[in-house]
A tleap script that builds the chain and sets N, CA, C and O, in Angstrom:
source leaprc.protein.ff14SB
mol = sequence {
  NMET ALA GLU THR VAL GLN GLN GLU MET GLU
  ARG LEU LEU THR GLU GLU PHE SER PRO THR
  ARG LEU GLU ILE VAL ASN ASP SER ALA LYS
  HIE HIE GLY HIE ALA GLY ASP ASP ASP SER
  GLY GLU SER HIE PHE THR VAL VAL ILE GLU
  ALA PRO ALA PHE ALA ASP MET SER ARG VAL
  GLU ARG GLN ARG ALA VAL ASN ARG ALA LEU
  GLY ASP ILE PRO GLY ASP ARG VAL HIE ALA
  LEU ALA ILE GLN ALA SER ALA PRO THR CPRO
}
set mol.1.N position { -45.928 15.787 -7.159 }
set mol.1.CA position { -45.399 15.872 -6.214 }
set mol.1.C position { -43.838 15.341 -6.550 }
set mol.1.O position { -43.462 14.337 -7.155 }
set mol.2.N position { -43.025 16.513 -5.858 }
set mol.2.CA position { -41.561 16.319 -6.371 }
set mol.2.C position { -41.036 14.803 -5.777 }
set mol.2.O position { -41.492 14.080 -4.891 }
set mol.3.N position { -39.931 14.676 -6.633 }
set mol.3.CA position { -39.165 13.415 -5.791 }
set mol.3.C position { -38.210 13.800 -4.957 }
set mol.3.O position { -37.409 14.729 -4.863 }
set mol.4.N position { -38.654 12.359 -4.084 }
set mol.4.CA position { -37.373 12.365 -3.049 }
set mol.4.C position { -36.129 12.452 -3.588 }
set mol.4.O position { -35.799 12.390 -4.772 }
set mol.5.N position { -35.350 12.627 -2.434 }
set mol.5.CA position { -33.482 12.688 -2.974 }
set mol.5.C position { -33.347 11.203 -3.538 }
set mol.5.O position { -32.969 10.976 -4.687 }
set mol.6.N position { -33.743 10.064 -2.479 }
set mol.6.CA position { -33.877 8.644 -3.063 }
set mol.6.C position { -34.227 8.464 -4.425 }
set mol.6.O position { -33.466 8.013 -5.281 }
set mol.7.N position { -35.683 8.916 -4.649 }
set mol.7.CA position { -35.967 8.649 -6.054 }
set mol.7.C position { -35.155 9.508 -7.007 }
set mol.7.O position { -34.675 8.932 -7.983 }
set mol.8.N position { -34.944 10.759 -6.861 }
set mol.8.CA position { -33.931 11.192 -7.590 }
set mol.8.C position { -32.601 10.733 -8.278 }
set mol.8.O position { -32.142 10.958 -9.398 }
set mol.9.N position { -32.023 9.812 -6.915 }
set mol.9.CA position { -30.602 9.177 -7.141 }
set mol.9.C position { -31.082 7.955 -7.932 }
set mol.9.O position { -30.222 7.345 -8.567 }
set mol.10.N position { -32.230 7.562 -7.969 }
set mol.10.CA position { -32.568 6.164 -8.531 }
set mol.10.C position { -32.519 6.426 -9.967 }
set mol.10.O position { -31.858 5.702 -10.711 }
set mol.11.N position { -33.265 7.546 -10.441 }
set mol.11.CA position { -33.780 8.181 -11.356 }
set mol.11.C position { -32.626 8.620 -12.426 }
set mol.11.O position { -32.647 8.405 -13.637 }
set mol.12.N position { -31.746 9.202 -11.772 }
set mol.12.CA position { -30.169 9.730 -12.485 }
set mol.12.C position { -29.352 8.576 -12.524 }
set mol.12.O position { -28.745 8.533 -13.594 }
set mol.13.N position { -29.103 7.640 -11.789 }
set mol.13.CA position { -28.272 6.436 -11.918 }
set mol.13.C position { -28.765 5.501 -12.952 }
set mol.13.O position { -27.902 4.919 -13.610 }
set mol.14.N position { -30.133 5.235 -13.230 }
set mol.14.CA position { -30.873 4.526 -14.321 }
set mol.14.C position { -30.795 5.020 -15.511 }
set mol.14.O position { -30.853 4.243 -16.464 }
set mol.15.N position { -30.659 6.311 -15.710 }
set mol.15.CA position { -30.685 7.053 -17.229 }
set mol.15.C position { -28.922 6.843 -17.446 }
set mol.15.O position { -28.439 6.432 -18.501 }
set mol.16.N position { -28.234 7.157 -16.416 }
set mol.16.CA position { -27.000 7.297 -16.807 }
set mol.16.C position { -26.071 5.820 -17.170 }
set mol.16.O position { -25.107 5.568 -17.893 }
set mol.17.N position { -26.890 5.087 -16.299 }
set mol.17.CA position { -26.143 3.595 -16.581 }
set mol.17.C position { -27.019 2.368 -17.018 }
set mol.17.O position { -26.394 1.576 -17.724 }
set mol.18.N position { -27.825 2.158 -16.858 }
set mol.18.CA position { -28.792 1.331 -17.371 }
set mol.18.C position { -28.605 0.172 -16.247 }
set mol.18.O position { -28.536 -1.036 -16.473 }
set mol.19.N position { -28.563 0.579 -15.449 }
set mol.19.CA position { -28.019 -1.058 -14.234 }
set mol.19.C position { -28.852 -2.373 -14.157 }
set mol.19.O position { -30.078 -2.423 -14.058 }
set mol.20.N position { -28.035 -3.381 -14.216 }
set mol.20.CA position { -28.769 -4.804 -14.148 }
set mol.20.C position { -28.995 -4.671 -12.534 }
set mol.20.O position { -29.904 -5.378 -12.098 }
set mol.21.N position { -28.408 -3.993 -11.740 }
set mol.21.CA position { -28.884 -4.116 -10.472 }
set mol.21.C position { -28.719 -2.548 -9.826 }
set mol.21.O position { -27.808 -1.741 -10.010 }
set mol.22.N position { -29.939 -2.430 -9.005 }
set mol.22.CA position { -29.376 -0.825 -8.182 }
set mol.22.C position { -30.645 -1.168 -6.933 }
set mol.22.O position { -31.858 -1.371 -6.980 }
set mol.23.N position { -29.700 -1.107 -5.936 }
set mol.23.CA position { -30.433 -0.517 -4.482 }
set mol.23.C position { -30.166 0.574 -3.976 }
set mol.23.O position { -28.943 0.614 -3.842 }
set mol.24.N position { -30.531 1.298 -3.692 }
set mol.24.CA position { -30.426 2.475 -2.977 }
set mol.24.C position { -31.064 2.390 -1.547 }
set mol.24.O position { -32.244 2.665 -1.331 }
set mol.25.N position { -30.143 1.969 -0.562 }
set mol.25.CA position { -30.739 2.188 0.975 }
set mol.25.C position { -30.644 3.291 1.580 }
set mol.25.O position { -29.492 3.648 1.828 }
set mol.26.N position { -31.572 4.034 1.942 }
set mol.26.CA position { -31.905 5.351 3.436 }
set mol.26.C position { -30.889 4.652 4.478 }
set mol.26.O position { -31.228 3.523 4.832 }
set mol.27.N position { -29.876 5.084 4.936 }
set mol.27.CA position { -29.091 4.716 6.409 }
set mol.27.C position { -29.450 5.787 6.836 }
set mol.27.O position { -28.538 6.135 7.585 }
set mol.28.N position { -30.515 6.843 6.835 }
set mol.28.CA position { -30.175 8.292 7.700 }
set mol.28.C position { -30.919 7.914 9.298 }
set mol.28.O position { -30.459 8.392 10.335 }
set mol.29.N position { -31.812 7.228 9.281 }
set mol.29.CA position { -32.410 6.423 10.744 }
set mol.29.C position { -30.863 6.077 11.405 }
set mol.29.O position { -30.695 6.486 12.554 }
set mol.30.N position { -30.103 5.593 10.971 }
set mol.30.CA position { -29.161 4.732 11.920 }
set mol.30.C position { -28.131 6.116 12.444 }
set mol.30.O position { -27.365 5.924 13.389 }
set mol.31.N position { -28.178 7.423 11.798 }
set mol.31.CA position { -27.688 8.656 12.079 }
set mol.31.C position { -28.226 9.756 12.869 }
set mol.31.O position { -27.710 10.804 13.258 }
set mol.32.N position { -29.522 9.204 13.026 }
set mol.32.CA position { -29.998 10.146 13.673 }
set mol.32.C position { -29.262 11.251 14.841 }
set mol.32.O position { -28.494 10.789 15.685 }
set mol.33.N position { -29.482 12.290 14.811 }
set mol.33.CA position { -28.446 12.647 15.798 }
set mol.33.C position { -26.969 13.162 15.637 }
set mol.33.O position { -26.333 14.045 16.213 }
set mol.34.N position { -26.650 12.230 14.582 }
set mol.34.CA position { -25.243 12.313 14.179 }
set mol.34.C position { -24.652 13.627 13.724 }
set mol.34.O position { -25.369 14.617 13.871 }
set mol.35.N position { -23.303 13.805 13.128 }
set mol.35.CA position { -22.941 14.569 12.494 }
set mol.35.C position { -23.686 14.689 10.963 }
set mol.35.O position { -23.984 13.605 10.461 }
set mol.36.N position { -23.969 15.753 10.282 }
set mol.36.CA position { -24.475 15.369 9.239 }
set mol.36.C position { -25.955 15.188 8.757 }
set mol.36.O position { -26.453 15.207 7.631 }
set mol.37.N position { -26.485 15.006 10.020 }
set mol.37.CA position { -28.383 14.450 10.148 }
set mol.37.C position { -28.430 15.792 10.163 }
set mol.37.O position { -27.646 16.409 10.884 }
set mol.38.N position { -29.380 16.469 9.347 }
set mol.38.CA position { -30.339 17.228 8.709 }
set mol.38.C position { -31.838 17.371 9.340 }
set mol.38.O position { -32.430 18.447 9.416 }
set mol.39.N position { -32.332 16.185 9.758 }
set mol.39.CA position { -33.316 15.902 10.075 }
set mol.39.C position { -34.350 16.162 9.009 }
set mol.39.O position { -35.425 16.611 9.406 }
set mol.40.N position { -34.157 15.900 7.415 }
set mol.40.CA position { -34.605 15.528 6.517 }
set mol.40.C position { -34.862 14.077 6.284 }
set mol.40.O position { -35.721 13.720 5.478 }
set mol.41.N position { -34.194 13.289 6.920 }
set mol.41.CA position { -34.472 11.548 6.738 }
set mol.41.C position { -33.941 11.212 5.687 }
set mol.41.O position { -34.019 10.046 5.300 }
set mol.42.N position { -33.167 12.332 4.872 }
set mol.42.CA position { -32.277 11.882 3.794 }
set mol.42.C position { -31.142 12.174 3.477 }
set mol.42.O position { -30.709 12.309 2.333 }
set mol.43.N position { -30.432 12.324 4.739 }
set mol.43.CA position { -28.936 12.429 4.768 }
set mol.43.C position { -27.869 11.264 4.425 }
set mol.43.O position { -26.777 11.415 3.876 }
set mol.44.N position { -28.305 10.372 4.766 }
set mol.44.CA position { -27.184 9.241 4.498 }
set mol.44.C position { -27.647 7.834 3.634 }
set mol.44.O position { -28.530 7.148 4.147 }
set mol.45.N position { -27.038 7.381 2.281 }
set mol.45.CA position { -27.134 6.513 1.684 }
set mol.45.C position { -26.150 5.343 1.479 }
set mol.45.O position { -24.972 5.431 1.826 }
set mol.46.N position { -26.585 4.434 1.003 }
set mol.46.CA position { -25.642 3.527 0.117 }
set mol.46.C position { -26.268 3.253 -0.731 }
set mol.46.O position { -27.486 3.152 -0.579 }
set mol.47.N position { -25.735 3.057 -1.807 }
set mol.47.CA position { -26.045 2.569 -3.327 }
set mol.47.C position { -25.262 1.415 -3.642 }
set mol.47.O position { -24.083 1.251 -3.329 }
set mol.48.N position { -25.786 0.848 -4.102 }
set mol.48.CA position { -25.405 -1.257 -4.724 }
set mol.48.C position { -25.859 -0.846 -6.388 }
set mol.48.O position { -26.948 -0.721 -6.947 }
set mol.49.N position { -24.530 -0.722 -6.805 }
set mol.49.CA position { -25.095 -0.800 -8.340 }
set mol.49.C position { -24.095 -1.534 -9.598 }
set mol.49.O position { -22.890 -1.310 -9.711 }
set mol.50.N position { -24.602 -2.115 -10.166 }
set mol.50.CA position { -24.249 -3.056 -11.268 }
set mol.50.C position { -24.569 -2.819 -12.367 }
set mol.50.O position { -25.726 -2.942 -12.769 }
set mol.51.N position { -23.424 -2.360 -13.191 }
set mol.51.CA position { -23.592 -1.883 -14.717 }
set mol.51.C position { -22.692 -2.334 -15.761 }
set mol.51.O position { -21.501 -2.414 -15.461 }
set mol.52.N position { -23.031 -2.621 -16.854 }
set mol.52.CA position { -22.032 -3.082 -18.081 }
set mol.52.C position { -21.000 -2.067 -18.069 }
set mol.52.O position { -19.847 -2.441 -18.282 }
set mol.53.N position { -21.294 -0.503 -17.794 }
set mol.53.CA position { -20.556 0.453 -18.360 }
set mol.53.C position { -18.911 0.623 -17.104 }
set mol.53.O position { -17.903 1.313 -17.261 }
set mol.54.N position { -19.282 -0.310 -15.974 }
set mol.54.CA position { -18.460 -0.639 -15.216 }
set mol.54.C position { -17.138 -1.364 -15.465 }
set mol.54.O position { -16.145 -1.284 -14.742 }
set mol.55.N position { -17.261 -2.092 -16.602 }
set mol.55.CA position { -16.522 -3.197 -16.910 }
set mol.55.C position { -15.118 -2.527 -16.552 }
set mol.55.O position { -14.499 -2.683 -15.499 }
set mol.56.N position { -14.727 -1.710 -17.702 }
set mol.56.CA position { -13.331 -1.426 -17.671 }
set mol.56.C position { -13.060 -0.437 -16.774 }
set mol.56.O position { -12.212 0.299 -17.278 }
set mol.57.N position { -13.419 -0.012 -15.527 }
set mol.57.CA position { -13.335 0.953 -14.725 }
set mol.57.C position { -12.532 0.452 -13.664 }
set mol.57.O position { -12.551 -0.777 -13.588 }
set mol.58.N position { -11.728 1.129 -12.699 }
set mol.58.CA position { -11.361 0.753 -11.601 }
set mol.58.C position { -12.374 1.408 -10.846 }
set mol.58.O position { -13.257 2.163 -11.254 }
set mol.59.N position { -12.028 0.853 -9.204 }
set mol.59.CA position { -12.846 1.051 -8.290 }
set mol.59.C position { -13.234 2.650 -8.279 }
set mol.59.O position { -14.358 3.151 -8.322 }
set mol.60.N position { -12.050 3.244 -8.212 }
set mol.60.CA position { -12.108 4.699 -8.063 }
set mol.60.C position { -12.807 5.489 -9.026 }
set mol.60.O position { -13.447 6.494 -8.716 }
set mol.61.N position { -12.670 4.949 -10.462 }
set mol.61.CA position { -13.212 5.523 -11.297 }
set mol.61.C position { -14.998 5.214 -11.278 }
set mol.61.O position { -15.851 5.927 -11.805 }
set mol.62.N position { -15.206 4.015 -10.550 }
set mol.62.CA position { -16.470 3.969 -10.888 }
set mol.62.C position { -16.963 4.850 -9.946 }
set mol.62.O position { -17.988 5.386 -10.367 }
set mol.63.N position { -16.542 5.334 -8.482 }
set mol.63.CA position { -17.150 5.753 -7.630 }
set mol.63.C position { -17.386 7.240 -8.392 }
set mol.63.O position { -18.568 7.580 -8.440 }
set mol.64.N position { -16.444 8.136 -8.973 }
set mol.64.CA position { -16.268 8.671 -9.539 }
set mol.64.C position { -17.553 8.880 -10.487 }
set mol.64.O position { -18.430 9.737 -10.377 }
set mol.65.N position { -17.444 8.036 -11.284 }
set mol.65.CA position { -18.706 7.865 -12.096 }
set mol.65.C position { -20.235 8.159 -11.405 }
set mol.65.O position { -21.076 8.956 -11.821 }
set mol.66.N position { -20.293 7.617 -10.683 }
set mol.66.CA position { -21.713 7.339 -9.816 }
set mol.66.C position { -21.644 9.130 -9.293 }
set mol.66.O position { -22.707 9.681 -9.580 }
set mol.67.N position { -20.923 9.808 -8.807 }
set mol.67.CA position { -20.591 10.701 -8.171 }
set mol.67.C position { -21.097 11.608 -9.013 }
set mol.67.O position { -22.095 12.283 -8.761 }
set mol.68.N position { -20.445 11.669 -10.038 }
set mol.68.CA position { -20.588 12.616 -11.411 }
set mol.68.C position { -22.116 12.642 -11.769 }
set mol.68.O position { -22.811 13.652 -11.876 }
set mol.69.N position { -22.491 11.384 -11.928 }
set mol.69.CA position { -24.207 11.162 -12.356 }
set mol.69.C position { -24.973 11.742 -11.305 }
set mol.69.O position { -26.153 12.032 -11.502 }
set mol.70.N position { -24.471 11.921 -10.310 }
set mol.70.CA position { -25.774 12.454 -8.857 }
set mol.70.C position { -25.449 14.073 -8.984 }
set mol.70.O position { -26.024 14.938 -8.322 }
set mol.71.N position { -24.783 14.225 -9.616 }
set mol.71.CA position { -24.317 16.065 -9.404 }
set mol.71.C position { -24.147 16.209 -8.137 }
set mol.71.O position { -23.433 15.619 -7.327 }
set mol.72.N position { -25.292 17.534 -8.005 }
set mol.72.CA position { -24.949 17.925 -6.735 }
set mol.72.C position { -25.513 17.405 -5.630 }
set mol.72.O position { -25.455 18.138 -4.642 }
set mol.73.N position { -26.150 16.148 -5.467 }
set mol.73.CA position { -26.572 15.317 -4.415 }
set mol.73.C position { -25.651 15.040 -3.750 }
set mol.73.O position { -25.861 15.528 -2.639 }
set mol.74.N position { -24.454 14.382 -3.774 }
set mol.74.CA position { -23.205 13.725 -2.625 }
set mol.74.C position { -22.849 15.074 -2.518 }
set mol.74.O position { -22.674 15.874 -3.437 }
set mol.75.N position { -22.730 15.308 -0.940 }
set mol.75.CA position { -21.737 16.509 -0.599 }
set mol.75.C position { -22.548 17.806 -0.210 }
set mol.75.O position { -22.311 18.495 0.781 }
set mol.76.N position { -23.590 18.045 -1.187 }
set mol.76.CA position { -24.763 19.430 -1.231 }
set mol.76.C position { -25.806 19.074 -0.473 }
set mol.76.O position { -26.283 19.720 0.461 }
set mol.77.N position { -26.231 17.806 -0.979 }
set mol.77.CA position { -27.954 17.302 -0.399 }
set mol.77.C position { -27.555 16.274 0.276 }
set mol.77.O position { -28.283 16.264 1.269 }
set mol.78.N position { -26.772 15.326 0.341 }
set mol.78.CA position { -26.864 14.316 1.026 }
set mol.78.C position { -25.661 14.400 1.797 }
set mol.78.O position { -24.843 14.804 0.972 }
set mol.79.N position { -24.973 14.236 3.060 }
set mol.79.CA position { -24.065 13.942 3.841 }
set mol.79.C position { -23.084 12.994 3.920 }
set mol.79.O position { -21.877 13.210 4.038 }
set mol.80.N position { -23.700 11.818 3.843 }
set mol.80.CA position { -22.838 10.498 3.093 }
set mol.80.C position { -23.448 9.585 2.246 }
set mol.80.O position { -24.651 9.329 2.208 }
set mol.81.N position { -22.509 9.074 1.524 }
set mol.81.CA position { -22.926 8.263 0.346 }
set mol.81.C position { -22.316 7.380 -0.127 }
set mol.81.O position { -21.647 7.638 -1.127 }
set mol.82.N position { -22.321 5.879 0.468 }
set mol.82.CA position { -21.235 4.811 0.538 }
set mol.82.C position { -21.903 3.940 -0.912 }
set mol.82.O position { -23.015 3.493 -1.191 }
set mol.83.N position { -20.825 3.980 -1.481 }
set mol.83.CA position { -21.223 3.019 -3.052 }
set mol.83.C position { -20.347 2.010 -3.102 }
set mol.83.O position { -19.153 1.960 -2.808 }
set mol.84.N position { -21.240 1.061 -3.590 }
set mol.84.CA position { -20.509 -0.087 -4.107 }
set mol.84.C position { -21.022 -0.387 -5.753 }
set mol.84.O position { -22.168 -0.698 -6.078 }
set mol.85.N position { -19.943 -0.218 -6.607 }
set mol.85.CA position { -20.262 -0.247 -8.118 }
set mol.85.C position { -19.494 -1.376 -8.660 }
set mol.85.O position { -18.270 -1.481 -8.573 }
set mol.86.N position { -20.255 -2.183 -9.202 }
set mol.86.CA position { -19.381 -3.316 -10.004 }
set mol.86.C position { -20.266 -3.495 -11.216 }
set mol.86.O position { -21.429 -3.159 -11.436 }
set mol.87.N position { -19.237 -4.211 -12.027 }
set mol.87.CA position { -19.539 -4.726 -13.419 }
set mol.87.C position { -20.182 -6.169 -13.268 }
set mol.87.O position { -19.793 -6.991 -12.438 }
set mol.88.N position { -21.256 -6.385 -14.207 }
set mol.88.CA position { -21.703 -7.674 -13.905 }
set mol.88.C position { -20.688 -8.997 -14.636 }
set mol.88.O position { -20.108 -9.007 -15.721 }
set mol.89.N position { -20.758 -10.000 -13.608 }
set mol.89.CA position { -20.078 -11.247 -14.332 }
set mol.89.C position { -20.614 -11.882 -15.262 }
set mol.89.O position { -21.823 -12.010 -15.457 }
set mol.90.N position { -19.311 -12.524 -16.190 }
set mol.90.CA position { -20.227 -13.110 -17.137 }
set mol.90.C position { -20.779 -14.775 -16.767 }
set mol.90.O position { -21.562 -15.349 -17.524 }
savepdb mol mol.pdb
quit
């Protein structure tokens, strides 16, 4: 069986960052009937990720790194992606 978009995002982010925390929340139901809803049930997500790799990055650099790791998912296959990326606190 093929991966869902959510499963693919989890796999890609885990492989790239080895996060200490990773939550991917499917927000699509909240946006049913709105712009960007493609009836797939996988159009809007929130990613909460904490990884040591983000320690020396700015907020913008962290978001760019997450988007880069996800390849064609943001913008092409997912309409909206909210990213909360942080480094673990010592």
